[in-house]
Biopython code that builds the backbone (N, CA, C, O; Angstrom):
import numpy as np
from Bio.PDB.StructureBuilder import StructureBuilder

atoms = [
    (1, "UNK", "N", (-6.586, 29.097, 45.463)),
    (1, "UNK", "CA", (-6.122, 30.375, 46.334)),
    (1, "UNK", "C", (-4.665, 30.549, 46.269)),
    (1, "UNK", "O", (-4.153, 31.663, 46.374)),
    (2, "UNK", "N", (-3.809, 29.189, 46.053)),
    (2, "UNK", "CA", (-2.274, 29.460, 45.971)),
    (2, "UNK", "C", (-2.429, 29.495, 44.940)),
    (2, "UNK", "O", (-3.657, 29.564, 44.976)),
    (3, "UNK", "N", (-2.156, 29.510, 43.756)),
    (3, "UNK", "CA", (-2.351, 30.053, 42.369)),
    (3, "UNK", "C", (-2.689, 31.512, 42.300)),
    (3, "UNK", "O", (-1.871, 32.305, 41.834)),
    (4, "UNK", "N", (-3.694, 31.846, 42.682)),
    (4, "UNK", "CA", (-4.148, 33.593, 42.711)),
    (4, "UNK", "C", (-2.674, 34.371, 43.440)),
    (4, "UNK", "O", (-1.994, 35.291, 42.984)),
    (5, "UNK", "N", (-2.532, 33.670, 44.606)),
    (5, "UNK", "CA", (-1.263, 34.547, 45.554)),
    (5, "UNK", "C", (-0.343, 34.454, 44.841)),
    (5, "UNK", "O", (0.442, 35.401, 44.897)),
    (6, "UNK", "N", (-0.028, 33.384, 43.925)),
    (6, "UNK", "CA", (1.768, 33.477, 43.389)),
    (6, "UNK", "C", (1.792, 34.285, 42.253)),
    (6, "UNK", "O", (2.766, 34.977, 41.957)),
    (7, "UNK", "N", (0.444, 34.211, 41.403)),
    (7, "UNK", "CA", (0.317, 35.624, 40.587)),
    (7, "UNK", "C", (0.208, 36.849, 40.811)),
    (7, "UNK", "O", (0.525, 37.710, 39.990)),
    (8, "UNK", "N", (-0.316, 37.112, 42.106)),
    (8, "UNK", "CA", (-0.081, 38.403, 42.894)),
    (8, "UNK", "C", (0.916, 38.136, 43.164)),
    (8, "UNK", "O", (1.549, 38.429, 42.150)),
    (9, "UNK", "N", (1.496, 37.808, 43.762)),
    (9, "UNK", "CA", (3.316, 37.542, 44.032)),
    (9, "UNK", "C", (4.283, 38.107, 42.872)),
    (9, "UNK", "O", (5.231, 38.891, 42.904)),
    (10, "UNK", "N", (3.611, 37.339, 41.766)),
    (10, "UNK", "CA", (4.973, 37.554, 40.733)),
    (10, "UNK", "C", (4.650, 38.670, 40.258)),
    (10, "UNK", "O", (5.601, 39.217, 39.700)),
    (11, "UNK", "N", (3.359, 39.457, 40.236)),
    (11, "UNK", "CA", (2.684, 40.652, 39.547)),
    (11, "UNK", "C", (3.424, 42.169, 40.158)),
    (11, "UNK", "O", (3.933, 43.181, 39.676)),
    (12, "UNK", "N", (3.144, 41.646, 41.411)),
    (12, "UNK", "CA", (3.695, 42.974, 42.069)),
    (12, "UNK", "C", (5.286, 42.975, 42.992)),
    (12, "UNK", "O", (5.669, 43.626, 43.965)),
    (13, "UNK", "N", (5.949, 41.885, 42.119)),
    (13, "UNK", "CA", (7.209, 41.566, 42.939)),
    (13, "UNK", "C", (8.119, 42.712, 42.786)),
    (13, "UNK", "O", (8.801, 42.878, 43.798)),
    (14, "UNK", "N", (8.311, 43.426, 41.985)),
    (14, "UNK", "CA", (9.292, 44.550, 41.601)),
    (14, "UNK", "C", (8.608, 45.457, 43.134)),
    (14, "UNK", "O", (9.253, 45.298, 44.171)),
    (15, "UNK", "N", (7.717, 46.091, 43.172)),
    (15, "UNK", "CA", (6.896, 46.638, 43.937)),
    (15, "UNK", "C", (7.278, 46.254, 45.538)),
    (15, "UNK", "O", (7.845, 47.030, 46.307)),
    (16, "UNK", "N", (7.059, 45.568, 45.703)),
    (16, "UNK", "CA", (7.298, 44.696, 47.113)),
    (16, "UNK", "C", (8.520, 44.479, 47.635)),
    (16, "UNK", "O", (8.710, 44.748, 48.821)),
    (17, "UNK", "N", (9.445, 44.010, 46.916)),
    (17, "UNK", "CA", (11.015, 43.740, 46.395)),
    (17, "UNK", "C", (12.142, 44.956, 47.081)),
    (17, "UNK", "O", (13.121, 44.815, 47.813)),
    (18, "UNK", "N", (11.481, 46.212, 46.456)),
    (18, "UNK", "CA", (12.329, 47.823, 47.104)),
    (18, "UNK", "C", (12.284, 47.908, 48.062)),
    (18, "UNK", "O", (13.306, 47.737, 48.727)),
    (19, "UNK", "N", (10.753, 48.299, 48.820)),
    (19, "UNK", "CA", (10.900, 48.227, 50.020)),
    (19, "UNK", "C", (11.406, 47.189, 51.383)),
    (19, "UNK", "O", (12.057, 47.505, 52.379)),
    (20, "UNK", "N", (10.921, 46.064, 51.050)),
    (20, "UNK", "CA", (11.262, 45.274, 52.046)),
    (20, "UNK", "C", (13.225, 45.337, 51.602)),
    (20, "UNK", "O", (13.991, 44.935, 52.479)),
    (21, "UNK", "N", (13.601, 45.656, 50.761)),
    (21, "UNK", "CA", (15.560, 45.720, 50.451)),
    (21, "UNK", "C", (15.993, 46.986, 51.168)),
    (21, "UNK", "O", (17.133, 47.007, 51.632)),
    (22, "UNK", "N", (15.222, 48.018, 51.304)),
    (22, "UNK", "CA", (15.359, 49.357, 51.807)),
    (22, "UNK", "C", (15.552, 48.817, 52.732)),
    (22, "UNK", "O", (16.695, 48.716, 53.177)),
    (23, "UNK", "N", (14.228, 48.156, 53.477)),
    (23, "UNK", "CA", (13.981, 48.085, 55.095)),
    (23, "UNK", "C", (15.107, 47.263, 55.487)),
    (23, "UNK", "O", (15.463, 47.426, 56.653)),
    (24, "UNK", "N", (15.806, 46.355, 54.746)),
    (24, "UNK", "CA", (16.611, 45.424, 55.093)),
    (24, "UNK", "C", (17.864, 46.211, 55.360)),
    (24, "UNK", "O", (18.589, 46.235, 56.354)),
    (25, "UNK", "N", (17.925, 46.801, 54.297)),
    (25, "UNK", "CA", (19.287, 47.675, 53.911)),
    (25, "UNK", "C", (20.037, 48.638, 55.457)),
    (25, "UNK", "O", (21.046, 48.498, 56.148)),
    (26, "UNK", "N", (18.724, 49.717, 55.427)),
    (26, "UNK", "CA", (18.548, 50.182, 56.601)),
    (26, "UNK", "C", (18.923, 49.629, 58.009)),
    (26, "UNK", "O", (19.865, 49.807, 58.781)),
    (27, "UNK", "N", (17.907, 48.962, 58.012)),
    (27, "UNK", "CA", (18.529, 47.859, 59.592)),
    (27, "UNK", "C", (19.703, 47.485, 59.836)),
    (27, "UNK", "O", (20.332, 47.658, 60.880)),
    (28, "UNK", "N", (20.061, 46.923, 58.814)),
    (28, "UNK", "CA", (21.839, 46.456, 58.717)),
    (28, "UNK", "C", (23.112, 47.200, 58.780)),
    (28, "UNK", "O", (24.275, 46.948, 59.096)),
    (29, "UNK", "N", (22.517, 48.094, 58.406)),
    (29, "UNK", "CA", (23.301, 49.631, 58.365)),
    (29, "UNK", "C", (23.622, 49.760, 59.949)),
    (29, "UNK", "O", (24.443, 49.248, 60.710)),
    (30, "UNK", "N", (22.355, 50.883, 60.091)),
    (30, "UNK", "CA", (21.843, 50.380, 62.002)),
    (30, "UNK", "C", (22.647, 50.295, 62.742)),
    (30, "UNK", "O", (23.283, 51.084, 63.440)),
    (31, "UNK", "N", (22.609, 48.531, 62.474)),
    (31, "UNK", "CA", (23.433, 47.870, 63.208)),
    (31, "UNK", "C", (24.761, 47.639, 63.124)),
    (31, "UNK", "O", (25.293, 47.604, 64.234)),
    (32, "UNK", "N", (25.499, 47.466, 62.199)),
    (32, "UNK", "CA", (26.191, 47.750, 61.798)),
    (32, "UNK", "C", (27.255, 48.890, 62.958)),
    (32, "UNK", "O", (28.324, 48.748, 63.551)),
    (33, "UNK", "N", (26.471, 49.739, 62.856)),
    (33, "UNK", "CA", (27.083, 51.176, 63.631)),
    (33, "UNK", "C", (27.145, 50.870, 64.919)),
    (33, "UNK", "O", (28.115, 51.365, 65.493)),
    (34, "UNK", "N", (26.398, 50.183, 65.602)),
    (34, "UNK", "CA", (26.386, 49.695, 66.587)),
    (34, "UNK", "C", (27.449, 48.685, 67.119)),
    (34, "UNK", "O", (27.774, 48.956, 68.275)),
    (35, "UNK", "N", (28.033, 47.679, 66.635)),
    (35, "UNK", "CA", (28.571, 47.026, 66.483)),
    (35, "UNK", "C", (30.004, 47.252, 65.867)),
    (35, "UNK", "O", (30.565, 46.309, 65.308)),
    (36, "UNK", "N", (30.587, 48.449, 65.956)),
    (36, "UNK", "CA", (31.659, 48.779, 64.874)),
    (36, "UNK", "C", (33.054, 48.265, 65.825)),
    (36, "UNK", "O", (33.328, 48.383, 67.019)),
    (37, "UNK", "N", (33.734, 47.668, 64.698)),
    (37, "UNK", "CA", (34.461, 46.720, 64.918)),
    (37, "UNK", "C", (35.552, 47.118, 64.189)),
    (37, "UNK", "O", (36.246, 46.143, 63.901)),
    (38, "UNK", "N", (36.120, 48.481, 63.645)),
    (38, "UNK", "CA", (36.997, 48.735, 62.661)),
    (38, "UNK", "C", (38.286, 48.548, 63.229)),
    (38, "UNK", "O", (38.583, 48.628, 64.421)),
    (39, "UNK", "N", (39.215, 48.224, 62.009)),
    (39, "UNK", "CA", (40.614, 47.758, 62.166)),
    (39, "UNK", "C", (41.667, 49.262, 62.776)),
    (39, "UNK", "O", (41.372, 50.394, 62.391)),
    (40, "UNK", "N", (42.546, 49.082, 63.483)),
    (40, "UNK", "CA", (43.339, 50.222, 63.427)),
    (40, "UNK", "C", (43.908, 50.389, 62.174)),
    (40, "UNK", "O", (43.826, 49.405, 61.440)),
    (41, "UNK", "N", (44.591, 51.596, 61.631)),
    (41, "UNK", "CA", (45.171, 52.570, 60.571)),
    (41, "UNK", "C", (46.650, 51.066, 61.255)),
    (41, "UNK", "O", (46.838, 50.706, 62.418)),
    (42, "UNK", "N", (47.484, 50.509, 59.784)),
    (42, "UNK", "CA", (49.088, 50.007, 60.317)),
    (42, "UNK", "C", (49.537, 51.308, 60.409)),
    (42, "UNK", "O", (49.088, 52.329, 59.888)),
    (43, "UNK", "N", (50.757, 51.089, 61.354)),
    (43, "UNK", "CA", (51.673, 52.615, 61.630)),
    (43, "UNK", "C", (52.522, 52.653, 60.251)),
    (43, "UNK", "O", (52.974, 53.748, 59.916)),
    (44, "UNK", "N", (52.759, 51.557, 59.456)),
    (44, "UNK", "CA", (53.303, 51.848, 57.990)),
    (44, "UNK", "C", (52.326, 51.511, 56.751)),
    (44, "UNK", "O", (51.196, 51.029, 56.832)),
    (45, "UNK", "N", (52.881, 51.800, 55.831)),
    (45, "UNK", "CA", (52.015, 51.825, 55.065)),
    (45, "UNK", "C", (52.557, 50.796, 53.911)),
    (45, "UNK", "O", (53.690, 50.889, 53.439)),
    (46, "UNK", "N", (51.438, 49.630, 53.448)),
    (46, "UNK", "CA", (51.872, 48.707, 52.086)),
    (46, "UNK", "C", (52.856, 49.063, 51.427)),
    (46, "UNK", "O", (53.926, 48.458, 51.358)),
    (47, "UNK", "N", (52.492, 50.347, 50.748)),
    (47, "UNK", "CA", (53.332, 50.825, 49.810)),
    (47, "UNK", "C", (54.548, 50.953, 49.872)),
    (47, "UNK", "O", (55.345, 50.537, 49.030)),
    (48, "UNK", "N", (54.902, 51.753, 51.237)),
    (48, "UNK", "CA", (56.038, 51.963, 51.793)),
    (48, "UNK", "C", (57.095, 50.819, 51.902)),
    (48, "UNK", "O", (58.108, 50.568, 51.249)),
    (49, "UNK", "N", (56.513, 50.242, 52.924)),
    (49, "UNK", "CA", (57.447, 48.597, 52.943)),
    (49, "UNK", "C", (57.608, 47.876, 51.904)),
    (49, "UNK", "O", (58.552, 47.090, 51.830)),
    (50, "UNK", "N", (56.662, 48.030, 50.874)),
    (50, "UNK", "CA", (57.024, 47.622, 49.931)),
    (50, "UNK", "C", (57.987, 48.095, 49.583)),
    (50, "UNK", "O", (59.044, 47.679, 50.057)),
    (51, "UNK", "N", (57.983, 48.925, 48.822)),
    (51, "UNK", "CA", (59.263, 49.875, 48.416)),
    (51, "UNK", "C", (60.486, 50.214, 48.972)),
    (51, "UNK", "O", (61.302, 50.952, 48.420)),
    (52, "UNK", "N", (60.652, 49.608, 50.222)),
    (52, "UNK", "CA", (61.570, 49.370, 50.914)),
    (52, "UNK", "C", (62.317, 48.380, 51.001)),
    (52, "UNK", "O", (63.544, 48.364, 51.096)),
    (53, "UNK", "N", (61.039, 46.884, 50.949)),
    (53, "UNK", "CA", (61.935, 45.858, 50.547)),
    (53, "UNK", "C", (62.675, 45.758, 49.032)),
    (53, "UNK", "O", (63.721, 45.240, 48.641)),
    (54, "UNK", "N", (61.597, 46.516, 48.385)),
    (54, "UNK", "CA", (62.206, 46.319, 47.142)),
    (54, "UNK", "C", (63.391, 46.498, 46.375)),
    (54, "UNK", "O", (63.928, 45.980, 45.396)),
    (55, "UNK", "N", (63.670, 47.735, 47.451)),
    (55, "UNK", "CA", (65.079, 48.858, 47.191)),
    (55, "UNK", "C", (66.475, 47.843, 47.960)),
    (55, "UNK", "O", (67.539, 47.764, 47.345)),
    (56, "UNK", "N", (66.303, 47.154, 49.271)),
    (56, "UNK", "CA", (66.931, 46.251, 50.267)),
    (56, "UNK", "C", (67.145, 45.352, 49.022)),
    (56, "UNK", "O", (68.340, 45.347, 48.727)),
    (57, "UNK", "N", (66.249, 44.443, 48.033)),
    (57, "UNK", "CA", (66.416, 43.521, 47.065)),
    (57, "UNK", "C", (67.433, 44.366, 45.845)),
    (57, "UNK", "O", (68.413, 43.757, 45.417)),
    (58, "UNK", "N", (67.218, 45.385, 45.474)),
    (58, "UNK", "CA", (67.942, 45.912, 44.335)),
    (58, "UNK", "C", (69.183, 46.341, 44.844)),
    (58, "UNK", "O", (69.939, 46.681, 43.935)),
    (59, "UNK", "N", (69.606, 46.434, 45.839)),
    (59, "UNK", "CA", (70.789, 46.989, 46.421)),
    (59, "UNK", "C", (71.469, 45.989, 46.813)),
    (59, "UNK", "O", (72.689, 46.149, 46.837)),
    (60, "UNK", "N", (70.768, 44.321, 47.347)),
    (60, "UNK", "CA", (71.994, 43.722, 47.632)),
    (60, "UNK", "C", (72.245, 42.275, 46.154)),
    (60, "UNK", "O", (72.995, 41.302, 46.228)),
    (61, "UNK", "N", (71.221, 42.704, 44.848)),
    (61, "UNK", "CA", (71.459, 42.223, 43.733)),
    (61, "UNK", "C", (73.026, 43.157, 43.443)),
    (61, "UNK", "O", (74.167, 42.753, 43.666)),
    (62, "UNK", "N", (72.729, 44.099, 43.050)),
    (62, "UNK", "CA", (73.463, 45.260, 42.478)),
    (62, "UNK", "C", (75.298, 44.609, 43.009)),
    (62, "UNK", "O", (76.195, 44.508, 42.172)),
    (63, "UNK", "N", (75.428, 44.373, 43.998)),
    (63, "UNK", "CA", (76.817, 43.952, 45.112)),
    (63, "UNK", "C", (77.611, 45.283, 44.889)),
    (63, "UNK", "O", (77.013, 46.301, 44.539)),
    (64, "UNK", "N", (79.115, 45.265, 45.118)),
    (64, "UNK", "CA", (79.991, 46.791, 45.532)),
    (64, "UNK", "C", (80.465, 47.075, 43.894)),
    (64, "UNK", "O", (80.720, 46.210, 43.057)),
    (65, "UNK", "N", (80.494, 48.377, 43.738)),
    (65, "UNK", "CA", (81.348, 48.973, 42.772)),
    (65, "UNK", "C", (82.406, 48.692, 42.356)),
    (65, "UNK", "O", (82.765, 48.522, 41.191)),
    (66, "UNK", "N", (83.154, 48.607, 43.618)),
    (66, "UNK", "CA", (84.480, 48.064, 43.721)),
    (66, "UNK", "C", (84.792, 46.807, 42.661)),
    (66, "UNK", "O", (85.493, 46.746, 41.651)),
    (67, "UNK", "N", (83.913, 45.787, 43.386)),
    (67, "UNK", "CA", (84.319, 44.676, 41.805)),
    (67, "UNK", "C", (84.184, 44.201, 40.917)),
    (67, "UNK", "O", (84.568, 43.096, 40.536)),
    (68, "UNK", "N", (83.365, 45.292, 40.233)),
    (68, "UNK", "CA", (83.060, 45.196, 38.942)),
    (68, "UNK", "C", (82.564, 44.480, 38.209)),
    (68, "UNK", "O", (82.475, 44.858, 37.041)),
    (69, "UNK", "N", (82.116, 43.350, 38.529)),
    (69, "UNK", "CA", (81.488, 42.353, 38.000)),
    (69, "UNK", "C", (80.523, 42.434, 37.080)),
    (69, "UNK", "O", (80.293, 41.430, 36.405)),
    (70, "UNK", "N", (79.695, 43.753, 36.846)),
    (70, "UNK", "CA", (78.889, 43.602, 36.184)),
    (70, "UNK", "C", (79.437, 44.736, 34.751)),
    (70, "UNK", "O", (78.631, 45.435, 34.136)),
    (71, "UNK", "N", (80.893, 44.695, 34.454)),
    (71, "UNK", "CA", (81.668, 44.837, 33.637)),
    (71, "UNK", "C", (81.976, 44.223, 32.629)),
    (71, "UNK", "O", (83.198, 44.228, 32.778)),
    (72, "UNK", "N", (81.755, 43.547, 31.454)),
    (72, "UNK", "CA", (82.291, 42.696, 30.746)),
    (72, "UNK", "C", (83.662, 42.774, 30.516)),
    (72, "UNK", "O", (84.105, 43.883, 30.220)),
    (73, "UNK", "N", (84.615, 41.598, 30.608)),
    (73, "UNK", "CA", (85.730, 41.755, 30.386)),
    (73, "UNK", "C", (86.283, 41.766, 28.876)),
    (73, "UNK", "O", (87.474, 42.009, 28.681)),
    (74, "UNK", "N", (85.423, 41.504, 27.832)),
    (74, "UNK", "CA", (85.750, 42.114, 26.456)),
    (74, "UNK", "C", (84.094, 42.097, 25.842)),
    (74, "UNK", "O", (83.047, 41.737, 26.380)),
    (75, "UNK", "N", (84.368, 42.623, 24.557)),
    (75, "UNK", "CA", (83.311, 43.061, 24.324)),
    (75, "UNK", "C", (82.574, 41.750, 23.485)),
    (75, "UNK", "O", (81.768, 42.048, 22.603)),
    (76, "UNK", "N", (82.826, 40.437, 23.736)),
    (76, "UNK", "CA", (82.037, 38.863, 23.203)),
    (76, "UNK", "C", (81.753, 38.419, 24.328)),
    (76, "UNK", "O", (81.460, 37.225, 24.402)),
    (77, "UNK", "N", (81.755, 39.145, 25.392)),
    (77, "UNK", "CA", (80.952, 38.548, 26.843)),
    (77, "UNK", "C", (79.880, 39.896, 27.037)),
    (77, "UNK", "O", (79.474, 40.231, 28.150)),
    (78, "UNK", "N", (79.513, 40.570, 25.829)),
    (78, "UNK", "CA", (78.382, 41.146, 26.180)),
    (78, "UNK", "C", (77.094, 41.045, 25.996)),
    (78, "UNK", "O", (76.225, 41.279, 26.837)),
    (79, "UNK", "N", (76.985, 40.789, 25.193)),
    (79, "UNK", "CA", (75.664, 39.773, 24.778)),
    (79, "UNK", "C", (75.494, 38.886, 25.011)),
    (79, "UNK", "O", (74.717, 38.504, 24.136)),
    (80, "UNK", "N", (75.684, 38.016, 25.735)),
    (80, "UNK", "CA", (75.745, 36.051, 25.427)),
    (80, "UNK", "C", (74.412, 35.615, 26.483)),
    (80, "UNK", "O", (73.803, 36.144, 27.412)),
    (81, "UNK", "N", (74.378, 34.424, 25.787)),
    (81, "UNK", "CA", (72.856, 33.721, 26.120)),
    (81, "UNK", "C", (73.223, 33.282, 27.279)),
    (81, "UNK", "O", (74.284, 32.674, 27.423)),
    (82, "UNK", "N", (72.413, 33.524, 28.241)),
    (82, "UNK", "CA", (72.944, 32.543, 29.585)),
    (82, "UNK", "C", (73.466, 30.672, 29.612)),
    (82, "UNK", "O", (74.059, 29.847, 30.307)),
    (83, "UNK", "N", (72.774, 30.821, 28.382)),
    (83, "UNK", "CA", (72.919, 28.693, 28.390)),
    (83, "UNK", "C", (74.447, 28.942, 27.834)),
    (83, "UNK", "O", (75.174, 27.952, 27.928)),
    (84, "UNK", "N", (74.977, 30.004, 27.325)),
    (84, "UNK", "CA", (76.782, 29.642, 26.890)),
    (84, "UNK", "C", (77.519, 30.054, 27.836)),
    (84, "UNK", "O", (78.609, 29.518, 28.040)),
    (85, "UNK", "N", (77.059, 31.098, 28.605)),
    (85, "UNK", "CA", (78.292, 31.579, 29.813)),
    (85, "UNK", "C", (78.351, 30.445, 30.758)),
    (85, "UNK", "O", (77.625, 29.535, 31.157)),
    (86, "UNK", "N", (79.527, 30.903, 30.936)),
    (86, "UNK", "CA", (80.433, 29.482, 31.884)),
    (86, "UNK", "C", (79.838, 29.797, 33.469)),
    (86, "UNK", "O", (79.724, 30.975, 33.808)),
    (87, "UNK", "N", (79.515, 28.847, 34.296)),
    (87, "UNK", "CA", (79.920, 28.965, 35.928)),
    (87, "UNK", "C", (80.784, 29.562, 36.219)),
    (87, "UNK", "O", (81.943, 29.373, 35.848)),
    (88, "UNK", "N", (80.239, 30.733, 37.225)),
    (88, "UNK", "CA", (81.511, 31.230, 37.720)),
    (88, "UNK", "C", (81.207, 30.751, 39.273)),
    (88, "UNK", "O", (82.040, 30.955, 40.156)),
]
sb = StructureBuilder()
sb.init_structure("model")
sb.init_model(0)
sb.init_chain("A")
sb.init_seg("    ")
for serial, (resi, resn, name, xyz) in enumerate(atoms, 1):
    if name == "N":
        sb.init_residue(resn, " ", resi, " ")
    sb.init_atom(name, np.array(xyz, "f"), 0.0, 1.0, " ", f" {name:<3s}", serial, name[0])
structure = sb.get_structure()
């Protein structure tokens, strides 16, 4: 009896599986709407806060224009390897 039942289940598995999966999905969807616990949207977007943080970091890295530390003193200091620069 058990081998015959296994043959029937194996033969009709696609026919049985689709309606069962649809029923489980329908019930789960409706239960989820009953227990809706959506999270509130943040006041500020993640992309906006990231852009602001990057701008602050870039402004801090540049420094003052009056110092002119970004201008090389001579032509020979223009493209120097980091290993050859003097510690300041």
